[in-house]
C-alpha positions in Angstrom: 236.8 -90.7 3.7 238.4 -92.3 6.7 241.4 -94.4 5.8 241.8 -93.1 2.2 245.0 -91.4 1.1 244.0 -87.8 0.3 246.3 -87.9 -2.7 244.6 -90.9 -4.2 243.3 -90.0 -7.7 240.4 -91.6 -9.6 243.0 -92.3 -12.3 244.7 -94.8 -10.0 244.7 -98.2 -11.8 243.1 -99.8 -8.7 241.0 -96.9 -7.5 237.9 -99.1 -7.0 239.8 -101.1 -4.4 242.4 -98.5 -3.1 239.7 -96.0 -2.1 238.6 -98.2 0.8 241.9 -97.9 2.5 242.3 -101.6 3.1 246.0 -101.5 2.4 248.3 -98.8 3.9 252.1 -98.4 3.8 253.0 -97.3 7.4 256.6 -96.4 7.8 259.3 -98.8 9.0 259.6 -101.3 11.8 262.5 -101.2 14.4 264.8 -103.0 11.9 264.2 -100.5 9.1 261.9 -102.8 7.2 258.9 -101.3 5.4 255.5 -102.0 7.0 252.3 -102.7 5.1 249.0 -102.9 7.0 245.9 -104.8 6.0 242.6 -103.8 7.7 239.7 -106.2 7.5 237.3 -103.6 9.0 237.6 -101.5 5.8 236.6 -104.3 3.5 233.1 -103.6 2.2 230.4 -106.3 1.7 231.5 -108.9 -0.8 229.1 -107.8 -3.5 230.8 -104.3 -3.5 234.4 -105.6 -3.7 235.9 -107.8 -6.4 238.2 -110.0 -4.4 240.3 -110.9 -7.5 240.9 -107.2 -7.9 241.9 -107.0 -4.2 244.4 -109.7 -4.8 245.8 -107.9 -7.9 246.0 -104.7 -5.9 247.8 -106.4 -3.0 250.4 -107.8 -5.5 250.7 -104.4 -7.2 251.4 -102.7 -3.8 253.9 -105.3 -2.6 255.7 -105.3 -6.0 257.1 -101.9 -4.9 258.7 -103.3 -1.8 259.4 -107.0 -2.2 262.9 -106.5 -3.5 263.8 -105.4 0.1 262.8 -106.8 3.5 259.3 -105.9 4.6 256.6 -106.7 7.2 252.9 -107.1 7.1 250.5 -106.2 10.0 247.1 -107.8 9.6 244.2 -106.3 11.6 241.7 -109.1 11.8 238.9 -107.2 13.5 236.0 -106.4 11.2 236.0 -109.6 9.1 232.5 -111.0 9.1 230.1 -113.1 7.0 229.2 -110.1 4.8 232.8 -109.2 3.7 234.7 -112.5 4.2 236.3 -113.9 1.0 235.7 -117.6 0.2 238.1 -120.3 1.4 238.9 -121.0 -2.3 240.0 -117.4 -2.8 242.3 -117.7 0.3 243.9 -120.8 -1.1 244.4 -119.3 -4.5 245.8 -116.1 -3.0 248.4 -118.0 -1.1 249.4 -119.9 -4.3 249.6 -116.5 -6.2 252.3 -115.3 -3.8 255.3 -117.0 -5.1 258.9 -117.0 -3.7 259.4 -113.4 -4.8 256.8 -112.2 -2.2 257.6 -114.8 0.6 261.4 -114.6 0.5 261.7 -111.0 1.9 258.6 -111.0 4.0 260.2 -111.1 7.5 257.1 -111.1 9.7 253.4 -111.3 9.4 251.8 -109.9 12.6 248.2 -111.0 13.1 246.4 -108.6 15.5 243.3 -109.7 17.4 243.2 -113.3 16.2 240.0 -115.3 16.6 239.0 -118.9 16.6 238.3 -118.5 12.9 241.9 -117.6 12.2 243.0 -120.8 14.1 240.6 -123.0 12.2 241.7 -121.4 8.9 245.4 -121.9 9.8 244.8 -125.6 10.4 243.0 -125.9 7.0 245.8 -124.1 5.1 248.6 -125.6 7.1 249.3 -128.4 4.5 249.8 -125.6 1.9 252.1 -123.5 4.0 255.8 -124.2 4.3 257.3 -124.6 7.8 259.7 -121.7 7.1 256.8 -119.3 6.2 254.8 -120.5 9.2 257.5 -119.3 11.6 257.0 -115.8 10.3 253.4 -115.6 11.5 253.1 -114.0 15.0 249.9 -113.4 16.9 249.1 -110.4 19.0 246.0 -110.2 21.2 246.4 -106.5 22.0 247.8 -103.5 20.1 250.2 -102.8 23.0 252.2 -105.9 22.0 253.2 -104.2 18.7 255.2 -101.5 20.5 258.4 -103.6 20.9 258.4 -104.6 17.2 257.2 -101.5 15.3 257.3 -97.8 15.4 253.8 -97.7 16.8 253.2 -94.0 16.2 253.7 -94.5 12.4 251.1 -97.2 12.1 247.8 -96.4 10.3 245.4 -98.1 12.7 241.7 -97.7 11.9 239.6 -96.1 14.7 237.4 -99.2 14.7 240.4 -101.3 15.6 241.5 -98.9 18.3 238.0 -98.9 19.9 237.9 -102.7 19.7 241.3 -103.0 21.4 240.2 -100.6 24.2 237.1 -102.8 24.7 239.2 -105.9 25.0 241.5 -104.2 27.4 238.6 -103.0 29.5 237.1 -106.5 29.6 240.5 -108.0 30.6 240.8 -105.5 33.4 237.2 -105.8 34.6 236.2 -102.3 33.5 233.0 -101.3 31.6 233.9 -101.1 27.9 233.4 -97.7 26.2 230.3 -97.2 24.0 231.0 -98.2 20.4 230.8 -95.6 17.6 229.7 -96.2 14.1 232.4 -95.3 11.6 231.4 -92.7 8.9 230.1 -94.3 5.7 232.4 -94.4 2.7 231.3 -92.6 -0.5 230.1 -94.9 -3.3 231.9 -95.5 -6.5 230.9 -93.2 -9.4 229.4 -96.3 -11.1 227.7 -97.7 -8.0 224.2 -99.2 -8.7 223.3 -101.0 -5.5 222.8 -99.4 -2.1 222.6 -95.8 -3.4 219.7 -93.4 -3.6 217.5 -92.8 -6.7 218.8 -89.3 -6.7 222.4 -90.5 -6.9 221.6 -92.8 -9.8 219.8 -90.0 -11.6 222.8 -87.6 -11.1 225.3 -90.3 -12.4 223.1 -91.2 -15.4 222.5 -87.9 -17.2 219.2 -87.3 -15.4 217.7 -90.6 -16.4 214.8 -91.3 -13.9 214.6 -95.1 -14.3 217.7 -96.7 -12.6 219.8 -98.7 -15.1 219.6 -102.0 -13.2 215.8 -101.7 -13.1 215.6 -100.8 -16.8 218.1 -103.5 -17.9 216.4 -106.4 -16.0 212.9 -105.4 -17.1 214.0 -105.0 -20.7 215.7 -108.3 -20.6 212.7 -110.2 -19.3 210.4 -108.5 -21.8 212.7 -109.2 -24.7 213.0 -112.9 -23.6 209.2 -113.0 -23.6 209.1 -111.6 -27.1 211.7 -114.0 -28.4 210.0 -117.0 -26.8 206.7 -115.9 -28.4 208.3 -115.7 -31.8 209.9 -119.1 -31.4 206.5 -120.5 -30.4 204.9 -118.9 -33.5 207.5 -120.5 -35.8 206.8 -123.9 -34.1 203.1 -123.4 -34.7 203.7 -122.7 -38.4 205.9 -125.8 -38.7 202.9 -127.8 -37.3 200.6 -126.1 -39.9 198.5 -124.4 -37.2 197.4 -120.8 -36.6 199.8 -118.8 -34.4 198.9 -119.0 -30.7 196.6 -122.1 -31.0 199.1 -124.9 -31.4 198.8 -127.9 -29.1 202.2 -129.2 -30.1 204.3 -129.9 -26.9 207.4 -128.5 -28.5 205.7 -125.1 -29.1 204.3 -125.0 -25.6 207.7 -125.7 -24.1 209.3 -122.8 -26.0 206.5 -120.3 -25.2 205.9 -121.2 -21.6 209.6 -121.6 -20.5 210.9 -118.1 -21.2 210.4 -114.5 -20.3 207.2 -113.4 -18.5 205.6 -116.8 -18.9 208.2 -118.6 -16.9 206.5 -120.5 -14.1 207.3 -119.1 -10.6 208.9 -115.9 -12.0 210.2 -113.8 -9.1 209.4 -116.6 -6.6 212.6 -118.6 -7.2 215.9 -117.8 -5.6 219.4 -117.8 -7.1 223.0 -118.5 -6.0 224.3 -115.9 -3.5 227.6 -116.1 -5.2 226.1 -115.4 -8.6 224.1 -112.5 -7.3 227.2 -110.9 -5.7 229.1 -111.4 -8.9 226.5 -109.5 -10.9 226.3 -106.8 -8.3 230.0 -106.3 -8.5 229.9 -106.0 -12.2 227.1 -103.4 -12.1 228.8 -101.4 -9.3 232.0 -101.3 -11.3 230.2 -100.1 -14.4 230.9 -103.3 -16.3 228.4 -104.9 -18.7 226.2 -107.7 -17.6 224.9 -110.3 -20.0 222.3 -112.5 -18.4 222.5 -115.0 -21.2 225.8 -116.0 -19.8 224.1 -117.4 -16.7 221.5 -119.5 -18.5 218.8 -118.9 -15.8 215.8 -116.6 -16.4 215.3 -116.3 -12.6 218.6 -114.5 -12.1 217.6 -111.1 -13.6 214.3 -111.4 -11.6 216.3 -111.9 -8.4 218.6 -109.0 -9.3 215.6 -106.7 -9.7 214.3 -107.6 -6.2 217.7 -107.2 -4.7 218.1 -103.7 -6.2 214.8 -102.6 -4.7 215.6 -104.2 -1.3 219.0 -102.4 -1.1 217.8 -98.9 -1.7 218.7 -96.7 1.3 215.0 -95.7 1.5 212.1 -97.8 0.2 210.6 -96.9 -3.1 207.3 -96.1 -1.4 209.2 -94.0 1.2 209.2 -94.2 5.0 206.6 -91.4 5.2 204.0 -93.5 3.4 204.3 -96.5 5.7 201.6 -95.6 8.2 199.2 -94.5 5.5 199.6 -97.8 3.7 199.0 -99.8 6.9 195.5 -98.1 7.1 194.4 -99.5 3.7 192.6 -102.5 5.3 190.4 -100.1 7.3 189.1 -98.6 4.1 185.8 -99.6 2.4 186.7 -101.9 -0.5 185.1 -99.6 -3.1 187.4 -96.8 -2.0 190.7 -98.6 -1.9 191.8 -97.9 -5.4 191.1 -94.2 -5.0 192.9 -94.4 -1.6 196.0 -95.9 -3.3 196.0 -93.2 -5.8 195.8 -90.5 -3.1 198.7 -92.0 -1.2 200.8 -92.1 -4.3 200.2 -88.3 -4.8 202.4 -87.7 -1.7 205.4 -89.5 -3.2 208.3 -87.5 -4.6 208.0 -87.3 -8.4 211.1 -89.4 -9.0 209.7 -92.2 -6.8 206.3 -92.0 -8.5 207.9 -92.4 -12.0 210.0 -95.4 -11.0 207.0 -97.0 -9.2 204.8 -96.5 -12.2 207.4 -98.1 -14.5 207.8 -101.1 -12.1 204.1 -101.6 -11.6 203.4 -101.5 -15.3 205.9 -104.3 -15.8 204.4 -106.4 -12.9 200.9 -105.8 -14.3 202.2 -107.3 -17.6 203.6 -110.3 -15.6 200.3 -110.8 -13.8 198.5 -111.0 -17.2 200.5 -114.1 -18.0 199.5 -115.8 -14.8 197.8 -118.7 -16.6 201.4 -119.7 -17.5 203.6 -118.3 -14.8 201.2 -118.9 -11.9 202.1 -115.4 -10.6 198.9 -113.4 -10.4 198.8 -110.0 -8.7 198.3 -111.5 -5.3 201.3 -113.8 -5.6 203.5 -111.0 -7.0 202.4 -108.8 -4.1 203.6 -111.4 -1.6 207.0 -111.3 -3.3 207.3 -107.6 -3.8 205.5 -106.1 -0.8 208.4 -106.0 1.6 210.8 -104.9 -1.2 208.8 -101.7 -1.8 208.1 -100.5 1.8 209.5 -101.1 5.2 209.5 -99.0 8.5 212.3 -96.6 9.2 213.1 -98.4 12.4 213.2 -102.2 12.9 211.3 -104.6 10.6 207.7 -105.0 9.6 205.6 -107.0 12.0 203.6 -110.0 10.9 200.4 -108.0 11.3 201.7 -105.4 8.9 202.1 -108.0 6.1 198.4 -108.1 5.2 198.0 -104.3 4.5 201.4 -104.0 2.8 200.7 -106.9 0.5 197.2 -105.8 -0.1 198.4 -102.3 -1.1 200.9 -103.8 -3.5 198.3 -106.1 -5.0 196.0 -103.2 -5.7 198.8 -101.3 -7.4 199.4 -104.3 -9.7 195.8 -105.4 -10.3 194.5 -101.9 -10.9 197.6 -100.4 -12.5 195.8 -98.7 -15.3 193.2 -97.0 -13.0 195.7 -96.0 -10.3 198.4 -94.6 -12.6 196.2 -93.0 -15.2 195.1 -90.2 -12.8 195.7 -86.7 -14.2 196.7 -85.5 -10.8 200.4 -84.8 -10.6 202.5 -86.7 -7.9 203.9 -84.6 -5.1 200.6 -82.9 -4.3 199.9 -83.6 -0.6 196.4 -84.0 0.7 194.1 -86.2 2.8 192.9 -89.5 1.5 189.2 -89.6 0.6 188.2 -91.5 3.7 190.0 -88.9 5.8 188.2 -86.1 4.0 184.8 -87.7 4.6 184.1 -87.9 0.8 182.9 -91.0 -0.9 183.8 -92.1 -4.3 181.6 -94.2 -6.6 182.2 -98.0 -6.4 184.8 -99.0 -8.9 184.1 -101.8 -11.4 186.7 -104.5 -11.5 189.1 -104.0 -14.3 188.5 -106.2 -17.3 191.4 -108.7 -17.7 193.4 -108.1 -20.9 193.2 -111.8 -21.7 189.5 -111.3 -22.6 190.6 -109.5 -25.8 192.5 -112.7 -26.9 189.6 -115.0 -26.3 191.2 -116.6 -23.3 189.5 -116.7 -19.9 191.2 -115.4 -16.8 192.7 -118.4 -15.0 191.0 -119.6 -11.9 193.6 -119.8 -9.1 193.1 -120.9 -5.5 192.4 -118.0 -3.2 195.5 -116.7 -1.4 195.5 -116.0 2.4 195.6 -112.3 1.5 192.5 -112.6 -0.6 190.7 -114.5 2.2 191.7 -111.8 4.6 190.3 -109.1 2.3 186.9 -111.0 2.2 186.8 -111.0 6.0 187.6 -107.3 6.0 
């Protein structure tokens, strides 16, 4: 990995942060003072880096040098909205560095400063002493470092070198060189988001269902079970048969938790909370959703996990086939879905079947949660499939959502096929064969004496009728 010390061991107390190579000790300056570099371009997205751990690692590193004079070189290039720490973190970080760290810091060189740095400086100025402020020196180009440091000893990221060359070219009126994408950094052994299904399987003793998917689904199902039990107790307190109480207290308990939560998977959550949970998962730490007091958070985490897979669960290869679902006769669409799924890798098929079984259960509670198969498809469609290049067009939304809706609505028919996944073949309409029209699946609610809720037709359903 670029920027990582080859001698760095996984037993390092701050391996999860140190492996990124954000901090480097880079020889001495011209006055014999030790130089520590900080490279923003090596900071991963915020949900992959615990900034509190970064602060602790920075102090851990500086503790080895603060008894003598030292210098910090801060490479600002690469700081963006995805990896930028909060203003509150910056303020607390400055306060964390007491006199022990500030006394022997002789210079803080800021390379490639931007307007953001200047604005930030004005915000933090009341907190920064005049004496410390005089130690901060701005350099617009790397060449300005030569007279202060032993330049050849500096560990400068290639991205910073290319950016500096681009700035120099623009300054001199030359065409800047083409930019190159730095090599990706390997994930943590405990990484859960942004890694492939195969990686998760290998790191979890061959378990096919990714931990984040299993934990969120299990939590939502258990919440639903607990809520039902509470509702049953309420019914007994009112002296009525379980499931038939009209007591408002009982209805509140049953309808407000788990799969019966209104708008489940449709609501959003705090970006900060989502990033915090992602960090915990990626670092292999336990997550207790009860601590957050919001049933929508695990639902958002589930969608986020699917969206951050390197390849969509339905794979890039199936994209064009899925777009053709609207051209298929309605009586053949379920059979067509089943045929498309046969081309999936076995691992993808197993995970998809697990997820669709859960969403099918969610849709059966639509009288309470207002999330029928059509509504769930609108939420999950683009989290299950997207093109390998660019983004899905507006015209692609109808077939993508229709395909997802069929998987949810006809889950038992589509996934009960005896044909093994991974067998490639043409879809029925491509073979010229015709299948017998399928009868609409009988809603599970019929068994309990409840009627299937009548919901206003969605735009997708209207489009299907026109087709």
